[in-house]
LOTORMI-841964 format. One record per residue: z, y, x negated of N, C-alpha, C, CB in turn. Coordinates in steps of 0.02 Angstrom, whole numbers, plus 32768, in hexadecimal, padded with zeros to 4 digits. Glycine has a CB too. Layout:
// LOTORMI-841964
ZYXZYXZYXZYX/...
//
This chain:
// LOTORMI-841964
18395E046E9218795E266EA8186D5E3C6EEB188E5E646E7B/18A75E2D6F0F18A25E3F6F5918A75E906F6418DF5E186F83/18785EA66F88187D5EF16F9818735EF96FEA18405F1E6F6D/188F5F28700018895F3C704418445F5B705318BF5F6D7055/18355F6C708C17F35F8F709E17F75FD7707717EC5F9A70F6/17BF5FEB706217B9602E704217DD6065706717716041703C/17D6606C70A517F560A270CC1844609C70C317DF609B711C/185A606670C118AB605C70BA18C0606C707218C4600C70CB/189B6056704618AC60616FF818A760AC6FEF187560386FC0/187860D0700D1873611A700218A46148702B182D612E7012/18CA6120705918EF61477080192D6161706118FB612670B8/1940619E7071197C61C2705419BA61A3707F19766219705B/19F0618770591A26616D70811A3E619C70AD1A5B6156705C/1A57618370EA1A7F61B271151AC3619C711A1A6461BB715B/1AEE61C771061B2E61BA70FF1B5A61D9713C1B4261D470BC/1B9261BC714B1BB861D6717E1BCE621671771BE961B27189/1BC6624571A71BD9628C719D1C24629871951BC162B571D7/1C4B6264719D1C93626B71951CA36273714C1CB7622E71B3/1CBC62AC713B1CD162BA70F51D1762BC70F01CB862F970DC/1D3962C071271D8762C171271DA462BB716C1DA263057107/1DDC62A071731E0262A671B11E4562CC71A91E0F626271CC/1E4662F2716D1E82630F715F1E7F635F71791E9163077111/1E8D636471B21E83639D71DD1E70639D721D1E5C63BF71C6/1E6963D472441E4D63CF72801E0363CE72801E64640072A8/1DE6639472961D976386728E1D7063A972C11D8563397295/1D5963E572AF1D2C640A72D71CE3640B72BD1D46644E72DE/1CD563D572971C9A63D272731C67639B728E1CAD63C7722C/1C7C637172BE1C56633D72D61C48633D731D1C73630272C6/1C59637273401C476378738D1C72634373B61BF4636A739A/1CA86331739E1CCA62F673BD1CF2631C73EE1CF762C67389/1D0F62F774271D37630E745E1D806316743B1D3462D774A1/1D9A6351743B1DDE635B74241E14634B74551DE5639E740F/1DFA634574951E27633074CA1E3262E774D41E1063497505/1E0E62C674AE1E11627A74B01DF0626374EF1E5C625E74AC/1E00622075051DDF6206753D1E0B620A757C1DC961C17530/1DF161FB75B91E12620175F31E5261CC75F11DDF61F5762E/1E8861ED760E1EC561B976141EB8616E76311EFB61D87644/1E8A617876641E79613276881E52610676571E4A613C76CE/1E286122762B1E0760F675F61E3860DB75C71DD2611C75CF/1E6C610375B81EA360ED758B1ECB60B675A71ED16126757C/1ED860BC75EB1EFF608576091ED8604C760E1F1960957649/1E946052761D1E6E6016761A1E6D5FF375D91E2C6022762D/1E6B601B75A41E6D5FFD75601EA95FD4754E1E666032752F/1EE75FE875701F255FCA75671F2A5F8975901F5A5FFC7578/1EFC5F8A75C31F025F5675F51ED35F1C75E01EF15F71763E/1EB15F2175B01E815EEA759F1EA55EAC75901E555EFC7563/1E855E7275A91EA85E3375A41E835E0D756C1EA85E0A75E9/1E995DD575531E885DB475231E3E5D9575351EBE5D857514/1E375D8375701DF15D6B75871DBF5D9F757E1DEF5D5675D3/1DCE5DDA75921D9D5E0C758D1D865E1D75471DB65E4775AD/1DAC5E1875181D9E5E2574DE1D775DE874B61DDA5E3B74C3/1D875DA974D31D755D6F74B21D2E5D5374CB1DAC5D3D74BC/1D175D7375051CD85D5F75211C9F5D8C75121CDE5D587567/1C625D7B75171C2A5DA675061C295DD6753C1BE75D8174FD/1C135E1575331C0B5E48756C1BD55E41758C1C0C5E8A7559/1BD45E5675CE1BA55E5975FD1B835E9F76091BC35E417637/1B565EB675DF1B3D5EF675DE1B205F1076251B085EF775A8/1B025EDB76451AE05EEA76841B0D5F0476BB1ABF5EAE769D/1B475EEF76BA1B7E5F0A76E81B895F5876D91BC65EE076DC/1B875F6C769C1B905FB0768E1B515FD9769E1BA35FB87647/1B175FBA76951ADB5FDE76A51AD45FE876F21A9D5FB87688/1AED5FBE77191AEE5FD077651B1B600977741B065F937790/1B5A600A77531B85604077571B64608377461BBC6034772C/1B46608C77131B2560C576F81AEA60D577251B0F60B976B0/1AC360A9773C1A8860B477651AA360D177A41A5E60717771/1AD860B977C11AF060D278011B0B612177F01B30609D7820/1B2D612B77C11B43616A77AE1B136199779F1B6A6165777B/1AD3618C77891A9C61B177771A7261BD77B21A7761927742/1A71618B77E31A486190781A1A026171780B1A4361D7782E/19FE614377E319C1611877CE19C760D177D619B161217786/199760A677C61994606377D119B460427790194A604D77E2/19DA600D779419F45FE7775319BC5FD577221A195FA17766/197F5FC7774519475FB4771C19325FF276E6190B5FA1774F/194D602E76FA193D606876D2196F607B769E1933609F76FD/199C604F769419DC605F766F19DF602976391A21606076A0/19EA604075F719F8600D75C61A346031759E19B25FF97595/1A6F600D759B1AAC6026757C1AA4600F75321AF1600B75A0/1AB7603C75021AAD602F74BB1AE7603A74941A786056749F/1AEA602774541B236039742D1B1C607C74121B2F600973F7/1B3260AB74381B2F60F174271ADF6104742D1B5060FF73DA/1AD66150742F1A95616274361A6B615373FF1A9261A17444/1A87614373BF1A5C613B73851A3960F773951A86613C733C/1A5660C673BA1A2F608973C219F5609273F61A5D604F73D8/1A0260BA742A19D260D17456199A60EC743719EB60FD747F/19A161207408196C613C73E41947610973BB1985617173B9/196C60DF7397194A60AD7371191C60817395197860867350/1936606673CC1911604173FB18CB605D7410193A603A7434/18CF60A07428189160C47438185F60CA73FD18A3610B7451/187F60E773C4185660EF738A183660B07378187D61097351/1859607C736F183E60387359180F60197386187460097350/1819602473C817EA600773F417A4602873F5180560097436/17A0606C73EB1761608E73F4174360B173B8176A60BF7426/175F60AD737B174B60C8733E17326096730F177F60EA7322/16F36098730216D5606D72CB16D5609F728C1685605072DE/16D06078725216C760A37217168B60D3721D16BF607771DA/1693610772081660613E720D1651615D724B1625612871F6/167661487281167B616C72BC16A061AC72B21698614472F0/169A61DB72DF16BF621F72DA16FC622473051692625872EF/172F623472EA176A6249730D1776628D730E17A2622D72F4/177A62B47341177362F8734D17BD63157363173963037384/17D56343733F181463647350181663AB732E185363387339/184463D37344184E6416732B189064217304184B64457363/1893643572C518CE644772A418EC648A72BE18BF644B725B/192E649572AF1959646172A4196B643572DD1990647A7288/197D63F772D0199063D1730C19B9639072EC194863BA733D/19C6635B731519F26327730619D262FB72C919FE62FB7349/19EF62F1729619D962D8725919BE629072601A1062DB7228/19D0626E729419BC622372951977622272AB19E961F572C5/1956625772C71911624B72D918E26241729F18F862827303/18EA6276726A18C06263722B18D56225720A18C3629971F7/19186215720D192F61D971E6190C619A7202198061D071EA/190F6193724218F7615A726318A761597258190D615D72B0/188661947264183C6196725318276184720E182261D8725E/1846619871DE18406185719A184A613F7189186A61A97175/187B612271A8188760D8719C184E60AC71C018D160C171B8/182F60C471ED17EF60A2720A17B860AE71EB17DF60B1724A/17AC60DF71C0177460EE71961747611C71C4174E60AA717B/1766614271F21745616F7218173461AF71F7176B617B724F/170461D4720C16F3621671F3171F624B721B16A4622371FB/1743626C71F71772629E7217174F62DE722517AD62AC71EA/174462FB726217296337726B17686364728316ED6334729E/1778638D725117B463B8725E17A463F8726817E463B7722B/17AF641472A5179F646472B117E3648272A9177C647A7301/17D664C87296181764EB72871821651372CA1814651E723F/185A651A72DD186C653C731E185C6582731918B665347330/185F65A5734B184E65F373431887661173211843661B738A/187D6653731518AE667972EB18F76674730B189766C772E5/18F466747347193B666F736E1951662873721939668D73BB/192965F97356193E65B67353192E658D7396198965B77344/190665B273C918F7658D740318BC656273F518EC65BA743E/18AD6534741F18766504741E1833652B7429188064CB7456/1806651E73F417C7654473F717966523741B17AC655373B5/179A652A7461177C64FF748F173664FF748A178F650F74D0/1711653C748416CA653C747816AF651C743C16B4657A7478/16CE6525740E16C464FF73C616C764B373D517036514738A/16FD64A673F01710645F73FD16D9643674281754645E7424/16BB645774581689643D7485164A6434745C167D646E74C2/163F6468743616026471740C15FB643773D4160564BA73E9/1639641E73C3163763F1738D162F63A973A5167363F97364/1637639B73E51630635673FA15EB633C73F11642634F7441/15E4630173D215A262E873C2159E62A373DA159362ED7378/1564627D73DA155A623973EF1589620C73BE1508622573EA/159B6223738115CD61F6735B16156205736815C361FC730F/1624623473971666623E73AA1683620873D4166C627A73CA/16B261E673BF16CC61AA73E1171161B273F816CA617173B5/173B61D573D8177961E173F2178B623073E917AC61B073D0/17B3624D741C17BF62947417180A629A7425179162BF7449/183262B77403187B62B47408189563047410189C628C73C2/18AF630A744B18D46350744F191D634B746A18AB63837482/194363657441198A636E7459199563A9748719B86377741D/19B6639D74BE19BE63D274F419FE63CC751C198463CE7526/1A3063F2750C1A3B642674D61A2D640C748F1A84644174D9/1A17643F74661A08642174211A42642973F419CA644373FF/1A4A63F873C11A7963ED738E1A516401734D1A9563A2738E/1A5E643273271AA0645B73221AA3649D73451AAF646A72DB/1A7064B073701A6764F7737D1A8E650073BC1A1B650D7383/1A9964CD73EC1AB664D6742B1A8D64FA74631AF264F97421/1A50650474511A1F651D747C1A0564E874AC19E8653A7454/19EC650074EB19CD64D1751C198664F0752E19FC64C8755E/195F64C4753F191C64D57551191464CC759E18E964A8752A/18ED64F075BB18DE64EC760218BB64AF761718B865267616/18CD6498765618B4645B766F18696462767518D5644876B2/184D649B7687180664A5769017E664A3764517F864ED76B8/180264BA761B17E064B375D317E1646875BE180864E17598/1817644275CB181F640175B617EE63D675DE186663EC75BE/17E163E4761B17AF63BA7646176D63C6762317AB63D2769A/175D63F37603171C63F975E4170C63C375B61716643975C1/173F63AD75931732637C75571720633E756F176F63717529/17416319759C172362D475B416E262E075D1175162AF75EA/16D3631475F31695631B760B165D632575DE169863497632/1669634575A7163D63547571162E631975411659638D754B/165B62E97545165D62B0751E166C626B7543168E62BD74EA/163D6257756E164862207596164E61E5756C1614621875C8/163261DB75351633619C750B166E619D74D315EA619374E6/169261CD74E116CF61CE74AB171361C774D716D1621D747A/174161A374B1178561A274D117B061E574C517AD616574B3/17BF620674F817DF624774F1182B623B74FE17BE627D7523/1856624474CF18A0623974D518BF628174DA18BE620D7495/18DE62897511190F62C0751A194F62AC750F190E62DD755A/196C62C774DB19B562B074C719E762E674E619BF62AC746F/1A0962C7751A1A3C62F275401A7C62E1752C1A3862EC758B/1A8B62D674EA1AD362C774D91B0462F974E91ADB62BA7493/1AF5633F74F01B21636D75031B14638C754A1B22639D74CF/1AF0636875781AE2638275B41B1E639775DF1ABB635475D5/1B57637875DE1B8A638476091BAB63C775FC1BB963507604/1B9D63E275B91BBF642675AE1B91646075BD1BD8642E7565/1B5A645375E11B22648975F31B4D64B376271AD264657617/1B3A64F476231B50652476511B29652376931B4B65667631/1B2A655A76BA1B09655B76F71ABE657676EF1B3165847727/1AA7658076B11A6A659B76AD1A37656576BF1A6065B9766B/19FD658076CE19C7654F76E619AC652576AD198A65747707/19B5653A766F199D6514763B19C464D47636199E653A75FC/1A0364D076531A1F648D764F1A14646676881A62648F7644/19E16448768B19D5641776C819BC63D076A6199764387702/19DF639B76B519D4635A7699198C634876AE1A0A632476B4/196A631B76831926630C7692192062C976B118FC63107656/195A62AB76C0195B626576DD193A6264772419A6624B76E2/193F6292774E19136290778718C762917781192362C477AD/18B262A57745186B62A27734184E6266771E185E62CD7705/187A62367716186461F776F7183261D3772518A361C976E9/183A61DE7767181261B9779717C661CF778F182D61C777E2/17B76210778017726231777A175662247732177762827789/177E621A77031766621076BE177C61D47698177862487698/174F61A3769C1760615F76861768615E76391727612C769D/175761937611175C619475C9179D61C175B7171561B175A8/17C461CC75E8180061F875E2184061CA75D4180B62247629/186D61D775A518AC61B8759F18E461EE759918AB61897562/191A61E775BA1959621275B6199061EB75961970622B75FC/19AD61FE756419E861E5753F1A236209754F19DF61E774F7/1A5661EA75581A9E620275641ACD61DE75361AB461F775AE/1B0C61FC752B1B3B61DE75041B8361E6752C1B39620074BA/1BB061B5751A1BF761BB75321C2161DA74F81C1661727549/1C0561E874C21C2D620374861C466244748C1C066204744A/1C25627174AE1C3662B774AE1C6662C974E81BF662E074B2/1C4662D675261C6E62ED75601CAC62B975741C3A62F5759E/1C96627E75671CBF6246757F1CF8623675451C8E6204758F/1CEE6249750E1D1E623A74DA1D1E61F374C71D60624C74EE/1CEE61CE74C21CE5618974B51CBF617D74781CC6616974ED/1CC161A874421C95619D74081C9F616273E91C9B61CD73D8/1CE3615173E11CF5611373C21CDE60D473E61D3E611173BB/1CCA60D5741F1CB8609D74421C6B608F743C1CCE60A47489/1C4860BD74281BFE60B974201BDE60A174591BE9609073EA/1BD360D0748C1BAF60BD74CB1B7560F374DC1BE660B87507/1B3B60E074DB1B07610D74E71AE460F575221ADB611674AD/1AB5611E75451A91610A75841A48611C75721AAD613275C9/1A1860F8757B19D06105757F19B460FB75BA19AC60E27554/1996613375E2197C6127761C192C61317617199F6152764E/19046114764518B6611E7643189F60FA767A189161057601/185460F7767C183260CB76AE1845608376A117E460D376AC/1848605976D41867601D76D818365FED76A8186F60057729/17F45FF976A917C75FD4767917D25FE0763917875FE17683/17E2601E762417ED602A75E11831601575C917E2606E75D4/1866601A75ED18A8600675DE18A25FBB75D118DA60187617/18785F9875FE18725F4975F818555F3A75B418415F287634/18275F5C759718115F567553184A5F58752317E25F8B7542/18745F8E753118AE5F9574F918DD5F5F74F918D85FD57501/18EA5F46753A191D5F0D754419035ECD751619225EF7759A/18BE5EC8750418AD5E9074E218C25E9A749818645E8074EB/18CA5ED7748118DB5EE1743A192C5EEC743A18B05F237418/19495EFF746719925F10746A19B55ECD746519A65F3874AE/19EB5ECC743D1A175E93742E1A3D5E8874721A4A5EA073ED/1A465E4874851A675E3E74CA1AB05E5574CE1A665DF274DD/1AD55E5374931B225E67749B1B275EA074731B5A5E2F7485/1AFD5ED174741B015F0F74491B395F3F745F1ABC5F35744D/1B4B5F3D749C1B8D5F6774B11BC95F3B74BA1B825F8F74F7/1BF75F51749A1C375F2374961C605F2374D81C695F3D7459/1C835EF474E51CB15EE4751F1CDE5F1A752D1CDA5EA87513/1CFF5F3D74F41D265F7374FE1D095FAD75201D3E5F8474C5/1CD25FBC75011CAC5FF975201C985FEA756A1C67600B74F4/1C825FAE757B1C6F5FA175BE1CAB5FA375EC1C4C5F5F75C1/1CE25F8A75D31D1A5F8975FB1D365FC9760F1D485F6775DC/1D2D5FFB75E31D3F604375E91D0B606876111D47606475A4/1CD3605376141C9D607A76311CA86092767E1C5D6050762C/1CC4606576A51CCA607476EC1CFB60AB76FA1CDD60387711/1D3860A376D21D6A60D876DA1D4F611D76BC1DAE60C276B7/1D28611B76841D0D6157766A1CDE617C769B1CE96147762B/1CB8615776C11C8D617576FC1CB7618977361C5861427717/1CE9616977431D0E617377801D3761AF777A1D3861387791/1D5461C277391D8361F677351D596239772F1DB461EA76F8/1D426250776B1D17628F77611D4162CD775E1CE26298779B/1D8362C477711DAE62FC776D1DBE630B77231DEE62F07795/1DCA62D876FF1DD262E176B81D9D62FD76931DE062A7769D/1D5862E3769E1D1E62FE76841D1C634A76951CE162D7769E/1D22635576D71D18639B76F01D4063CE76C91D2C639F773A/1D8163BA76C81DB663E376A11DA763E876581DFD63C576A9/1D9863B476361D8763B275EF1D4A63E975E71D71636475D8/1D1463DE76081CD8640475FC1CE6645276041CA163EC762D/1D10645E763E1D2564A4764B1D4D64BF76131D4D64A9768C/1D78649C75F01D9F64AD75B71D6B64C175801DD0647175A1/1D42649575711D11649D753A1CE564DD75431CE4645E7536/1CD264EC75861CB0652675941CD7656375871C9A652575D5/1D146561759A1D44659875881D4F65A7753A1D89658575A7/1D58656975221D5E657074D81D20658B74B31D6F652D74BC/1CE7657974CF1CAC658C74AE1CA765D974B31C6F656874CB/1CB865ED74F11CB3663475021CDE665C74CC1CCC6642754E/1D1A664674C01D49666274921D2B666474511D87663E7491/1D0A663974341CEB663373F91CB0666673F21CD765EF73F1/1C8A666674211C51669874261C6966E374261C26668B7468/1CA666EC744E1CBE672F74501CD9674A740C1CF267347482/1CF3671273EA1D10671F73A61CD26730736F1D3E66DA738D/1CA4670B73791C6E671373461C4C675C73551C3566D3734B/1C41676B73951C2B67AB73A61C5667E873911C2367AC73EC/1C9567DE73931CC4680E737D1CC4681A73331D0567F97392/1CB567DF73141CAE67DC72C71C6E67F672B31CB5679472AC/1C45680372DD1BFD681772C91BD167E672AC1BFF684C729A/1BDD67A172BE1BB8676A72A61B80675472D61BE567317298/1B4A673872B71B13672572E71B2A66DF72FA1AC4672872C7/1B2366CD73371B2E668B73541AFC667B738D1B766685736F/1AF4663A739F1AC7662673C71AEF661274091A9D65F173A6/1ADE663674451B00662074891AF865DA74981AE3664674C4/1B2E65B3749A1B286569749B1B33654F74DE1B576549746C/1B16651174EA1B1964ED75251B3764AC75151AD764E67545/1B5E64A974DC1B7A646974C61BC4647274BD1B59644F7485/1BDF644374911C2C644674871C34646A743D1C5163F47488/1C0B6489742D1C0F64AD73E61BE664ED73E81BF2647C73A8/1BEC651A73B31BCD655473B11BB2655973611C00658D73CA/1B726570735C1B566575731C1B5665C3730A1B0A6553731B/1B7265D472CD1B7D661772BC1B64662672741BC6662772C4/1B47665A72671B2B666B72251B5E668E72001AEB66967228/1B82667271C71BAF669371A21B8866B971671BE466627189/1B4D669C714F1B3366B571181B30669770DA1B4C66E37110/1B2B66B970A21B30669F705F1B74667C70511B2566D8702E/1BA8668F706F1BE3666E70611BF3664470901C1466967057/1BCC661D70B41BD965E470E41C0265B570C11B9965BF70FF/1BF3659B70871C16656670651C5E657E705C1BF465537021/1C6B65BD70411CAB65D570371CD665D870781CA566177018/1CB365EB70AC1CD765E870F31CEB659E710A1CA36608712E/1CC3657271021CD2652771111D10651770E41C8E64F370FF/1D0D652370A71D446516707D1D826536708D1D356524703E/1D7C6579709B1DB7659A70B11DD9658270F61DA665E170B6/1DAA6568711F1DBF654E71611DE8651271541D82653D7191/1DCC64E471221DE964A771111E2B64AE70F81DC1648570E4/1E3364DF70D21E7B64EF70B21EAA650670E61E7965297079/1E92651871221EB8652B715C1EBE64F371901E996566717B/1EAB64B6717A1EAF647A71A71E7E647471D61EEB647871CA/1E43649671D11E0C648E72011DCC648371E61E0764C67228/1DAF644671FE1D6E643171E21D30644272051D6E63EE71DB/1D02646D71EA1CC9647F720B1C8E646B71E71CC864C47217/1C50647072031C18645071E61BE7648671CA1BF46422721B/1BE1648771881BAE64AF71671B64648C71761BBE64B47114/1B3E64B971A31AFF64A171B81AC364C471931AFA64AB7203/1AD264E371601AA36504712C1A6164D7711A1ACD651170E8/1A75649871171A38646A70FF1A08646071411A56641970E2/1A136472717E19E4646771AE19B464A471AD1A06645C71F2/1971649071B6193B64BE71B1194D64FC71E018F4649971C6/1948653D71C71952657771ED1999658671FA193065727229/19CA655E71E11A10656E71E71A38658071A61A2E65357207/1A0F65A271761A3365B3713C1A6A65E371491A0765CD710A/1AA865CF71291AE065FD71341B0565EF71761AC866457134/1AF365B971991B1365AC71E01B45657D71DE1AE365937213/1B74657D72041BAE6550720B1BB2653972551BF1657571F3/1BBF64F572611BCF64E172AD1C1564D472B01BA864A172C8/1C2B64EE72E41C7364E672F31C8164C9733B1C96652C72EC/1C9C648C733B1CB16469737C1CE3648973A51CC96428736F/1CE3648873DD1D1664A8740F1D53647B74101CF764AF745A/1D8A649573FF1DCA646474071DE8646D744C1E06647473CE/1E26645474501E4D645C74921E6864A474951E8C64277499/1E7964B674CE1E9364FE74D81ED0650D74A11EB065077529/1EFD64DA749A1F2964E274691F1764E874251F4F64B6746D/1EE364C2740F1EC764C573D41EA1650373BD1EA2649373D0/1E84651E73F31E58655573E71E80659C73D21E2D655E742A/1EB4659873E71EE165D873D01EEA65DA73861F2C65D873F0/1EF665A073681EFC659C731E1EB965A072FD1F1F655D7307/1E86658073191E3F658773051E2565CB72FE1E1665667332/1E2E65F073341E14663873361E39666272FF1E21665A7382/1E7B665B72F21E9E667772B91E886664727E1EDE666C72B9/1E7C662372751E61660972361E1C662D72251E5665BA723D/1DF4663072541DAB664B72451DB7669772361D746641728A/1DE066BC72551DF4670572431E02670971FD1E33671D7269/1E3066DB71EC1E4B66E271A61E1266CE71771E8C66B47199/1DEF669B717F1DC0668471511D8866BA714C1DA5663E7167/1D7066D771811D3E670771801D58674771511D2D671B71CE/1D97675571611DB1679171391DB6677E70F31DF767A97152/1DCA674870E21DCF672D709F1D90672E70751DE566E970A2/1D53671070951D1A671070701CF46754706F1CF166DB7087/1D09678170981CEA67C770991D0D67EE70681CED67EA70DF/1D4667DE704A1D686808701D1D38680E6FD71DB467E9700F/1D3468466FB51D0B684D6F811D24682A6F431D0268916F76/
//
C-alpha cells in the first residue's frame, strides 16, 4: 500500500482559515481598502497574449530589487510568502534538524517544520508576549538549522528591535534566519520598526521575506518576496519552480510599486483606525497589545467565543486567537476602512455589553 513519508502522514491537516465571507471580514488581516486603482486599471488592460504566455519572473525581480535598493540576484519572487518560507525550510532543514521559533507566531512555521520531519524548538514568549531574546539566543545549538521570527509578529502585532534581531544571525551563523516582515509597512515611527534588508550584506545567513498581500491589497494575486545573500538565493532558485509567479501578478507589480501615494494613504488610514481600536479597548478596560500591524490583539477573556459569535451576528467577522499559546481568551481584529470602522466600533461596544450581562 502506498504511503507518504511518516512526517506527512502524522501531520495535522492545515485548513484555510476562511470560515465565511458572509459579513465584513476582519478576521484574516486582508486589506479592506482593496488594491491601488492603478493596479486595477492594469488588470483591466491585460491582453490575450499577456495571459497566454509564460510569465517572466526575472523582470519583476529587477523591479523589486530596484525598489528595495539591493541587487536582483538577492531577490526571489514567490507565490505568496508561504512559498518563500517553504523554499527556505526545505532547502536547509533535514529530518531531525532543529527549527527554532517563539510562540505565539505564524502557524505555518511549525506546519512546514513538521512536514519536513524537523524537531520543533518552541519557546514561549514573555508574559507580555514579547520575544524572549535571552532565552532565544540560549536555545541556539549546533542542530539549529532554521530560525523564524515574524517582525512585526502575528498574532500579537508586536515588533522586536533591530539590535535584538541582529543578535540572532550572529549567534547562529550555520542556521538560516528568516525575518518575516509581512506587516512591515504598517510599522510606526518607533525604532523597533526597522527593516532588516540593509543588514543582508553583513549576514550571509539572513533572509528577509515580504508580501504584497497586506499593505498593497494583492492577497488574491499571491505575490511574495524573499531577499537574502546572492549565493543563498541562488541555491533557492534551484528548487523554485520556474513559473511559480503568475503573469497577472507580475503585470500588476510595477503599478503596485509605483503608486506610492496610494500605499502611503492606505497605511495612514490603517494607523488611524488602529488607534481608534486601541482607544476603544482602553475605554472598555480590555487588555490589548500595542500593534505595529493592520490588526489589534485584545483579551476578551472566558467569553471570547461568545464575543466572536456576537460580532458575527452583527455582520463583522473577527478571529478567535485562543488556540495560540499564551493567547487564551484573545481575539484578533483587523482594521477596516474609516467608513467601516464607525460600524465596527459600535458593534464591539454592543458585543462587549452583551457578553458582560449576567
